[in-house]
N, C-alpha and C positions, 0 to 999 in steps of 0.2 A: 743770621737772626741775633737779636740783642736780648740778653737775659738780664733781668734786674732782680736783685735780692735785697730784702730789708731784714737785717738781723738785729734783734734786740738782745741785750746781754752778751754782746760779742767781744767784750773786753777780756775775757779769759775762757779757759776750758773749751767745752764743745762749741760754744758760739764763735770763738776765735778760730778754732780748727775748721769749722764749717765755712767761715768767711774766706779763709785761705784756700780751701778746696774749691769753692765756687769761683773764686778769682782765677785760679789755675785753669779752670774749665771755660773761662771767658766771660763770666758774669760781672756786671757792675754791681758793687756792693754798697749799700747804705748801711754803715756800721753804727750801732747805737749802744750806749751804756750809760749808767748813772756815774760811773767812774771815768772821768774825762781822760786821765793819764792812761789807764788801761785800754780804753777805746782807741786813743790815738796810737798806742803801741801796737794795736792790731792793724789799723789802717795804714800806717806808715810803711811797713815792709812790703805790703801788697803793692802800694803805689811805686815804691822803689824798684820792685821787680817788674815794673811796667804793667802791673795789673790795674784794676780799677776799683778804688775804694774811697768813700767819703765818710768821715766821721761826723755824727751829730750827737751831742750830749742830750740824753732823753731818759725820762722815767716813764715807762709805758703804762704805769698806773695813773698817770696824769693826762687828762684829755687834751690839754693844750700842747703837751709834748708829742703826743701821737699825731695831732694835726700838723705839727711842724715836720715830723717825719714824712708824712704823706705829701706835703708840699715839696719837699726836697727830692723825694723819690720819683 
């Protein structure tokens, strides 16, 4: 079974920890944050550890950013 998670605010803190935990359990993560560097720093180690994570810069208070997240998810 394939699990997909979309995590907003995953650049640090509980969002980052959740992305790492879900990846360790086999989920594909769409990681998003307004902070591009922080978001990439969350996604990169997951991918390096052969997990699945894709970073998309997004501000979830903006409708067009949310639409882009849905398209990529």
